[in-house]
N, C-alpha and C positions, 0 to 999 in steps of 0.2 A: 588663359583660364587655369585655375588651380586644379590639378588632377591627381588621381590616386589609382594605383594598381592593386586590385583586390584578390590576387591569386599568385602567391610565390612560395617556393619550397626552398629548404635550406639543408645543411648537413645533418640536421636533426631527423630528416627522413632521406629522400633520395635526391636532394639537391647537392651541388658541388660547392656552393658558396655558403659561408657561415651566415648566421642572421645579421651580424654587423656588416658584413660585405654586401648583403642584399640592401640594407638601408643606405649605405654609401653609394651603391650603384644607382639606386632610385634618385638620390639627390643629384648625382652627376647627370641623370637623364632629365632633370628639371621637374621631378614629381614632388608633391607635397605630402604624400601618404602612400604606404603600402600595407598590405595584410600579410602576416606570416601564417601560412595555412599548410603546415606539414601533414603528411598522411598519418592519421590515427595517433598523433602525439602532440604535446604542447611543449616539448623540451626546448624548442628554439625561441619561444616567446619572450622570456625574461631578458635574454641577451639582446634581442631585437628592440624591446622597449627601452632598455638602458641606453643603447646606441642612439635611438631616436631622440631621447631626452637631451642629448648633447647638442642637438641642432634646433635652431629657432624655426618655428612655423612648420614643423614636420611631425607627422603622426604615424605611429605604428599600430595597426589594428590587430589585437590578439585574436587569432583564428585557428581553424583546424579544417581538414578535409577527411570526412569519415567514409570509409569504404563499406558498401552494402551490397546486397544481392536481391535482384528482382527478376524472377522467371529466367534464371540462368545468366542474367546480364549483370556485370559489375557496374554499379551506379554509385557516383560520388556525391556527397552532400557537404557543402561548405558551411561552416559556422563562424559568425563574426561577433566580436565583442563578448566572447564567452568569459565566464568566471573560471579562469584556468587554475585556480587554487581550490576549487570546490572538491571536497573529499569524495563525494559520491561520483562526480564526473571523472575524477582521476582513477577510481576503482573500475569504472566502466572501460576506460581507455586501456587499462592493464589487460582486461579480457579481450579487447579488440586486437591488441598487440600479439596475444598468444595465437589468435586465429591467423594473423599475418605471418607469424613464424611457421605455423602449420602449412600455409600455402607455399612458403619458400621451400620447405622440405619436399613437398609434392612436385614442385617444378624441378628441383635438382634431381629427384628420382627419375622424372621423365627425360631430362637431359642425359642422365647417365645411361638410360635405356637406348638413347640415340647415339651412344658412343662419345658423348661430350661430358667429360669427367670434371665436375666442380665439387669440391668438398665443402661441407658446412662451415668448416674453419676458415675457408677463404672468404665466404660471405660474411662471417662474423668479423673478420678483419676490416671490413668496410664500415662497420657500425660506428657511429660517432656518439660516444658517451652513452646516454640512456635512450638515444633515439632509435628509430626503426630502420630496417633494411628491407628491400623488396626487389621487384623486377628490374628497376633501373640499375641497381647494384649488380645483379646477375648479368645484365647486359654489359655493364662496364668490365666485369671479369672476362666475359667472352671477347670483348675488344682487346683487353690486355693480353689475352692468350692468342690473339690473331685468328680467332674463330669467325669473327665478323668484323667489318670495317667501320661500322657506325651503330649508334643506338637504334635508329629506325630499322636498320637491317636485322638486328637481333629480334625486334618485335615482329617484323614482317615475316621472318623465316621460322622463328621458334616460340617467342613469348607472347605474341598477341592472341586475342580470342580466336579459337578455332585452329591455332597452329599446334605443331606436334608436342611442344613442352608446356602448353598452357594448362593451368589448373586453377580451380577455385573451390574452396571448401564452403560449407554452410556459413552464412553470415547473417547479421541482423538485416532487417528490411529497411528500405528508405524511410518509411513512416516511423520506425523506431529511432532512426538517426535524427529525424526532425524533432522527435520528442526529447531525446537526450540533449540536443543542443538547446532546446527551449528550457529544459530543467536546469541547464547551466547558465541561464539568463542570457543566452545567445540568440542570434538571428540566423535561421536556416535558409540557405540558398542552394538551388540545384546547380551543380557544376556542369559545364559543357554538355548540354542536352543533345547537341547535334551529333555526338558520336555514339549515341545509344540505340537509336531507332526504337524508342519507347515513349513517344510523346503522350500516349494515353495516361502515363503516370503523372503528368503535370497537374491536371485538375484534381486527381486523387490526393496528391500531396498538398495542393493549395487548400483543400478542405480539411487537411490535418495539420495545419500550422506552418506550411512553407511560406516564406516571406518574399522570396525573389528567385529570379532565373539569371544565370550567367549568359547573357545574350551574345556578348562579344568575346570571342576566344580565338586564338590563332588557328585552331583546327576548324573553325566555322567559315563557311563561304559568306560572301556579302549577302547572298539571298537568304541564307540561314539566319544571319544576324537580324535582318528585317523581319523574317518569319517569327523568330522568338520574341522580338520586341512586340509584335502584334499579339502573340499569345500572352505575354506578360500584361499588356494593357487589358486584354479580355478578362483575365483572372485577378486584376488589381494587384499584380506582383511587381516588386521593385526590379528594375533592369540594371544588372551589374555587368562588370567586365574585368578580365584579368589575363595576364600573360601566361600563367601557369609555368612561370620561369623555374627551370631545374638546374640552371648553370650551364657550363660548357663541358663537353666530353670530346676529346680529339678535335677541339676547335669548333665543334658544332653545338648550336643551342638546340635543346629539345623543347618543342612547342614554340614559345616565343621569348624574346628578350624582355627584360623589365621595361614597362612603359609601352610595349607594343599594343596592348589593349588596356584602356584606362577609362575612368569615369570622373565627372566633375565632383568636387568635394561635397556638393549638395546631396549626392547619393549617400555619402557617409552619414549625413544628418538624417536622412530618411531611415537608414538602417538603425541608427541610434534610437530613434523614436519607437522602433519595434521592440526595443529592450525594455521599455517602460510599461 
């Protein structure tokens, strides 16, 4: 069966593979499509689309993962088949990127207060072109300096929600993110709901334009996958899946490898119909 992975990150945000490398790895894994869904940026899309066009019967879905805030919880909304050249959309992304940079400064300040000194210039050195930097890059610097042994350790000890260096500034709401994606002619899907403990948000978002739920994700248990598939059916939402691939750091993959969670290409057809 022809399959696609609808959640991958590249060097345009906090992935370690370039967009072209993501495409090539997807093909090696036997996939027929992947989505480039970097955090709050579209900088990796054009390279991914160009690489996909070199290969027969392979599709690159132009996407994004927008960071939002709901009752103190960081909520991510995926957008598929967005018009990534729309000027209004690009202007909005610039504002979102400034909030992301503000968060980075807050986290670095918290780390410095813990005696872990990381300069803003060190984080900037991790930025790829016009792309974004974030917690993944901060964790990578901590690994480079021998402060932690792995990405998960950095999040578990310092950067994850409720940990000493965690910080989150005011952000747009998930409803606003859905609206932004819709206005960019895209299809909004709630990313990895199993990590939020905010399931009450799903019917609210479905009433405000949400099109789907990422039911299958590497951080979801088998029970959670089934649970969110049932919720998707209840609210007439499209069931999606994605690896949330961020590449490899110190030989370890963060979340899942490309293709570890995928959907039949029929799902892409359903998403495309929502664009019309």
